Structures are given as C-alpha cells and as structure tokens.
N, C-alpha and C positions, 0 to 999 in steps of 0.2 A: 763387144759385150758392155752393157751400160749398168753401172751400179752406183751406190751411194758415193763412193769415192770419186766418181767421174764428173760430178757436178763442178761447174766453175766456182771459183771462190765466191762465197756468198757475201753480200754487203753486210755492213755492220748491223743493220736492222733486218737482215734476211732471216727467215724462219729457221733454216738449218744451222745458223751460226749462234742461236740463242742457247743459254743454259737449259738443262733438262727441266728445271723447276718452272721455267717460263713457257715450256711447250704445252700444247693441249693435253688434257688428261687422256684422251683417246690414243695419243701417240705413246704415252707412258705405258698404258695397258698393252699396246701392240708390242712394245719392246719386251715387256715381261712375258708375253705369250710366245714370242720368238725364242727367248732364252729357255723357256720351259720345253718347247718342242725340241730345241737343240740338245738339251741334256737328256731328255727322255728318249729321243731318237738314237743317240749314240749308245745308251745303255742297252736298248733293244738290239742294235746292230752288233754290239760286242757279244751278246748272248746267243744270237741265232744266225748271223750271216755266214755263208760258206767262205771257203778260201783261206789263205794264210792269215793268222792273227797278227796283232800289232807287234808283239815281241819278235816274231819271225821277220816281219817286214823291215824293222829298223836294223836288222843284221845284214840286209841286202845292200851291196854297194850301189846298185842302180837306183834303189829307193832313196838313199841318202843324196846321191848326185841330183836326182830329180827335185828333191826338196831344196837343195842349194840353188838350182836353176830357178825355182819358183820364187825364192827370196830375192835373187838377183833381178828377176823380171820386175818385181814390185818395188825394189829399192833403187835400182839404177836411175829411173827417170826422175827421182827426187834429189839426186846429187846436184851440187851447186851449178855445174855447167849445163845441166839439163832442166833446171827448175823453171826457167822462163819460157821453155818450149815443151812443156809437159804433154806427151801424147797419150796420157791416160784415157782421155775422152775419145780417142780414136781406136787404139788397139791395146788389148790386154793379153800379154804373152803368157801369163801364168795359167790361164784357163786350159789351153790344150795340154800343158804340162801336167796339170792336175788330173785331167781325163786320162792321160797316158798312165799315170800312177794307178788309177782305178783299174784299167784294163790289164796291166801287168801283175799287180799285187792284190787284186780282188777288192770287194766292198769295204773291207776294214781300212783300206788306204784312203777312205773319205776324210780322214782326219787332216789331210793336206789342204782341204778347202778351208778348214778353220784357220790353219796357219796362214794361208794366203790372205784371207779376209782380215786377219789381225795385222799382218805386215803392211798391207797396202794403205791402211788408214793411219797406222802409227807413224810411218815415214812422212806422211803429209800433215802431221801434227793437228789432227782434227780434235774436236771436243771429245771428252772421254765417252760420252753416251753414243756418239756417232761411231767411235771405234767398236764399242760393244755391239751396237746395232748391225754394223756392217759385218762383223765377225759372225754374228748369229745368222744373218741372211745368207752369207756364203756357206756356213755350216749346214743350214737347212737345204740349200741347193745340192751340196755334196751328199747329204743323206738321201735326198730324192733320187739322185743318180745312182747311189749305191743300192737303193732298194730295187730300182729297175734292173740293175746289173745282177743282183742276187736272183731275181726271177729268171732272167735269161740264163744265168749260171746253172741253176737247178734244172731248167728245161733242157739245156744242151748237155748236161752231165760233165761239165768241166771240173777239173780237180785243182789245177795250179793257176792258170792264167788264160786269158782270151787268146785263142790260136791266131796266127797271123792272117789267115784268110778271112777271119770274122772281124778284124779290127776296124776296117773302114765302115761297114754297116753298123757296128756297135758305136763307133764314134758319132755317126749321124744321129742315132737314137739318143745317146747321152747329151749331145749338143742341143738337140731340140728340147729335151727336158730341162737342162740347165738354163739355156737362154730364155725359154718361155717362162720358167719360174722366176728368173731374175727380173724380167720385166714386170711381172705381177707383184713381186715382193717390194721392189724398189718404188714402183708407182704407188702402191698402197702406203708405203712409208712417207713419201713426199706429199701425197694428198692429205694424209692424217696430220702432217705437220703444217699444212696450209701453204706449202711452197709451190704447188701446181694443181692442175686438174687432170683427170684421165685424158681428156681430149687433147690438152696441150702436150702432155707427156708422150702420147702416142703419135703426135704429129709427124715425127721423123722416124717412123717405124722402118722405112726402107733402109735408112742408113744403119739403124741398129741391126737389121737382118744381114746387111753386107758385112758389118764388122764381126758378126757371129760366125761367119764362114771360116774365120781363122781357126776355130775349134777343130775343123776337119783335118788340120795338120797333126792332130794328136798321134796317129799311128807312127809317125817318124820317130819322135822320142820314145814311144812305146817299144818299137822294134829294137832300138839301140839299148834301152834299159834291159830288155829281156836277153839279148844275145851278145851285145858288145858295149857294156856300160863304160868301158874305157874311152869310148868315142864321144860320150855325152858332153864333155867340156867343150868340144867343137861347137856345140849348139850355143854355148855362152858367147863365143866369138861372133857367131852369126846374129845372135840376138842384139848384142851391143852395136854391131854394124847397122842392123835394121833400125834400132832406136836412134842412132846418130843420124841416119838418113832421114828419119821422120823429123828429127830436130831441125835439120837443114831445110826441109820442105816448109815446116812451120815458120822458121825464121824468114825464109824468102817470101812466104805469104804475108807475114807481118810487115815486111819492108814494102811490099806492094801496096799496103794500106796506110803507109806513113808518108807524111810530107817531108821531103829530104832536107828542107831548110830549117823548119821549126821543130821537127821531131814529133809533132802531134799527128793524130790520124788525118788522112786526107778526105776529099769529098766522097770518093768511092766507098771508103770504109763507113763514113757517116750515113750514106744512103742505105748500106746493108744493115747497120744497126737500127736505123729508123724503121725499115721494113720489119725487122724482128720485133721492135717495140709495138708496132701497130698490130702485129699478129699475136701479142701476148694475151694470156687468158684473163689478166686483171685490168685490162684497159678501161673497163667500165668503172672500176674503183680508183684507178690511178691513170688519169689522162696522159696522153703523150704531149710533151711540151718541147718545142724547139725554138731557140733564140738565134737570131743573126746579129752579128756585131761588126759594125763598119767603122774603120778608123777615119776620123775627120781630117781632111786636108793632108792626107799622107803623101799625095803627089808632090807637095811642096818640099817635103823632106828629101825625096828622091832628087828633085830638081836642084835644090840649093845646097844639100849636103852630100849628095851622091847615093847611088844604089847600095853600096856597101853599108852605109849608115842606115839606110832604110831596111836592109836585111836584118841588121842588128836590132832595130826597133821591133820588127816583126817577131823575132825570136823571143825578145823580152816580153812582149805582149802575150805570146802563146804561153809562156811560163806563168805569167800572172793569172791568166784565165784558168789554167790548170790548178793553180793554188786556191782559187776562190770557189771552186765547185767540189762536190763530193767525189770520192775516188771511183764511184760507180757511174758517174755522169761521163759524158763524152764531150771533149772539146776538139774541134777539127778546124783545119784551115779550109775554108770554103772556096777560096780563090782570090788572088791579088791581096788586097788589104782587108779582106772580109773573113771573119771566123764564124763558126756555128757552135752552139752548145745544145746537146741533147740531154735532157734530164731523164734519169733512169727510172723515175717513179718510186714507189714505196711509201711507207707511212711517214717517213721523215722528209719528204720532198718539200722544199720551200716554194713559196709563190714565185711566179716569174718576175714580178715587180721587185721582189727582194734580191733575186739573182742579178737582175739588171742593175740594181743599185750597187751591189757589191762589185760587179764588173766595172762600172763607171769609176767607182772609187779606186779600184786597183790600177786600172789603165791610166788614170789621170795623174798618178804619181810620176814625178820626173824620171826620165830614162837617162842613165849616164852613158855617154859615149866618149871616146878619147878626146879630152880637152873641152868637152861641152856637156851641157845638160839640156835635154829637150823634153817637152811634154806634149802628148797627143791626147785627143779626146775621142769619144766614141758615141755612136748612135746605135741604139738597140731596138730591134723589133722582134716580136715573138708571136707564135700562134700555138693553138692547143686544140686537141680533139680527143673525144672518147669513143670514136667510131672506128671499128676494125676495117671497114671498107674504104677508109680515106686513102686517097692517092698520096704517097710521100711528096711528090712534086707539088701537088696543090698546097700541102701544108707549108712547104718551103716558100712557095710563091706568096702565100698569105703573109708570112713573116717578112719577106722581102718588100712587099707592097707597104706594109705597116712601117717598116724602117724608112722607106723613102717618103711616106706621108709625114713621118715625124721630122725628117729633114726639111720638107717643104713648109712645115708649120713653124719653123724656127725664124725669128725676126732677122731680117737682113739676109735670108737665104737667097743664093743665086743659082740658077740652073747650072747643071754640070757643064754646059757648053760655054759658059762665061769664062773669061780669063781668070786664073787664080782659083777657080772652084775645083771641087773633086771631079775627076774624069773617070767614070766607071764604064764597064763593058755594056751597061744597060742604061737607058735613059731614066730620068726622074719620073715620078708618078704622073706628072701632067702629060707626059708623052708616051706612057706605057700603054701598049695595046690591050684590049679586052679588060679594062678596069672600070670600076664604077667611079662615082664622083669623089669618093674618099680614098681612091688608090687601091682598093681591094679588087682582086680578079673577079670578074663577073661570074656568077654561078658558084662561088666558093661556098663550101658547106659549113664546116665547123667555125665557131666564132674565134676571132683572133684578138690578142691584146696588142696595145701599142706601147712601146717602151722608148723613152728618151731620157737618158741619164737617170736621175732619181724620179721614177715614174709613179703613176697612180696604182690603183688596185687591180688593173687588168680588165678583162671583159672587152667591151668595145669602146671604152672611154679613152679620151686622149689626155695625156699628161700635160700640165701647164708648160708653156714654151720655156726652153732652157737654152741659153747661148751656147754656141759651140765651145767645147772644152779644149781649146787650142791655145797654148801660150807660146810666146817667143822663146828662143834659146837665149839663156842669159849666162853671164860670167859668174863663176864661183858656185858653191854648193847652195841649194835652196834651203831656207829655214823660215819658220813661222808661216805667216799667211802668204800664199802665192800671189805674185803681182797681178794686177788687173791687166786685161789685154783687149785688143780690138778685133780679134779673130784673124789677124794677119800674121804670117810667119816672118820672123826676123832671124838673122844669123849673127852670132857673135862668137868669138874665140876667147878661151881663157889664157891664151899665150900673150 
C-alpha cells in the first residue's frame, strides 16, 4: 500500500518538504476538504453505523491488542537500527491489522485508521501539515471501508462481527476499497502539491497492486482477536522478524549497489538512477545532467607510491566529490580512476559548469597520506538531455567523449599509449570508433557540454585550455600558493 508517508525523503527544495504557507492554494483547500470529510464522516458513522459502539470496543482485550500491534507496525521501522533500511515503501503491516479490527468489531472500529495514519507520520517526523493530511487520508479510507462494511452488515443481518466463513471475501472487498481509494487520494495530494503527475504516479501500478495483496492476510489476526486474543502477541514476534528480514534484504541490495573501496554507489546503481531520471515526469523542465570525472595521471601514483596509496587517494576523492554536490545528487565510482555525478534536477540545480568548477577546486586540494602530501587533478566532461527517449549509454558516451576531447585539447597532451601518460581501458578521442571530428559519438542526439577544470558556460562550447592539475608530492604541509609544476609526478618523503 502506498501513501504519503511512503515517499522517499524529499530534497530540501522538494514540494512535499515545504511549509504549508508555501504550498499551492489548491493543496490547502484539498487539506481543508479532507478534514471536513473526516469529521463529518465520523459523526455520521457514530450516529448510524451498526455493530458495537466505541465504548464497547475499547473494553475488548482483542481490540486493544490489535491497536498495540498497529502502533508497533508503524513505529518499529522508524527505530534507530531500522531507520536506514526503512521498508515503509514496500510493505505496510498496519493495513491488514486495521481491516481485521473492522471485521471483528464492526464499522465503529474505523477509528483505528485515524490512529494508524497519525502514528506512521509522527514517527517519521514529517511536517505538521503532512501529519494532518496523512491522518485525514487514512481516516477517509477507513470511513469508506466502514461504509461498505455497514452495507454488507445490514444486508447479511450480522449482529456482532463478520463470521469466519465470510472473512476472506470481505477482506478482498475492503482491500480493493482501501487500496483503490489510497491511490486516488495520495495521487491527488501529490499532483496538487506539484510533486508528480498522474501518469508518473501510476507508472508502477503493478508493484502497488502486489504490495496491496498483503491486506488479504487480515483474516489471520481477525480470527485470533475474535477467539484467541491471548495469541495476538505472537504476531508481534512474526512482524518484527519479517521487518528484520526486509531490513537485511534492503541492506544487501544497498551493498550490491555500493563500491566496496570508496563507499559511494557503483556503476550499476548509477545506471539505475540515470534510467529513473530519464523517465521522470519533469525532464522537460529539469534536464538530466551527468558528469564524468577522470583523475589526471593517477597511474603514476599507483606506480611510484603503490596501490594502497592510490586506494587512499580514491577514497578521499570520493568523499570530496560527495561534499561538493547536493544530498539529492548521486556521485558514483564509474570504474578505475573515473567517477560520475548525476544531478538530481529540481529548481535549485546548478549549471554543469559550476559543478565542474567546484569538483576541480575540491579535488585539487592536497591529499595527506602517511609521511607525504600529494595532489591530483581532474578532467570533467558532461552531457545533458531533456528527452525521455534518450539511451542512458548514449548520454554517458557523450560525456566520455567530451572528457577525452578536453584532454586532447590540453597543451602538451600525450596519447594514452605514450610512456608516463594516463592508461585507460578505452583509447583517446582520436582513436575512438564511431566518433565525429570533435570526439562526439556519431548520431548522438542531445547536446553535450565540455568541462575541463574551470569551464565555460556549457552547451557545445569548449573551455579555454587548462594545464593538467597535477603537482608533485612535496615535503611538509602546503601553505599559501601551490608551487608551479611541469605536469610530471615526483616523489618525496617527509622522513
């Protein structure tokens, strides 16, 4: 089941993270309307719905245990050891428990939906208006389910609770009502907030439908609450075990997308994120931008100082790249001594040239290693597109070609095959297959920018030549202006 609380954490400039006063007026009216429906609906429910009333329900041990399980289901994933692998966007265990309460204690038990909606957003420390909105949306879903149940209740002539033989078909009906209304209400909220479009929200409807099948387990806690409430705590153990298992799966999945040396995402994760950005609904307003960052003469560090020192340099560079981008951008190790940065878009996205300049400034600072200081430089190439149909590999090939075109434009540049030059897994632009005279793959669609150190304004213009930002290792800590260099690596010890 997908609802407001299941969104990934919004960026600082994301619509759902803004104060209510900065949200569109249409969303504020929507919030007021949902609250009105919630209050009016529960007043009508209390006055006319069949079955046990609220004072009777709260005296039932099974009802209190179900409520405790609902609170546990919503609070446990927010505990410190679960927070970094929160499975909220996959499975919500409180929904079948709330349906079980409806079937056992009648339409008046719809109040548990309000409690669940409040609990799940409070523990995630969302903005107050999102807490209120999510509580109202869940309450409206509970009211709709209670209304359907009241009709069935009258039609079947039940007096106390849904009989055992009817629990599965009733669960199916209530699940369809709750999940269908959830999709409609949450989609409307996010569209009114400007966070998505109906088409983008419904793009993963198959996954949402599969997650909704968890609601069909509602007869299990319902039967226990009706006949053996003392056994309900066993469901808490099963639920914690299931959540812990989900955490382990999520953790292993995250590790599979992480570079083991630097700790930043790897190439596979980058490609997945790039595909997602290319499919985003706002690509026409916020083009997809990817930058490739290549370390200059990194091979000399490995050859003259050893691979352990080279590994330390890579780790430090990865950390510096992560520090100069926004938290919503992605920095990944693309392979060897090459990194990639995927900009997340949004209204606050800087220009690629600005990001490239920040990257060069950050990476060119000296790196401290035991007994030495070493400085490396970078060459940056980027590409950008606003077309959904763009192939991710074409976008990366463009950035790669621009990067090597920038290297070739550098005075004194030597081909990768020359002694002392960079040795990459792919040849320089002069020998790359299927490229045009400027090193761009033939038939490439979107325009690409060229970045080299402090670069120009992007587009298809080439920045002025800049010497390789490589300086020798020197003794002592650097201070003031960095010494001039001739592009050749030297090694010195502080001992």
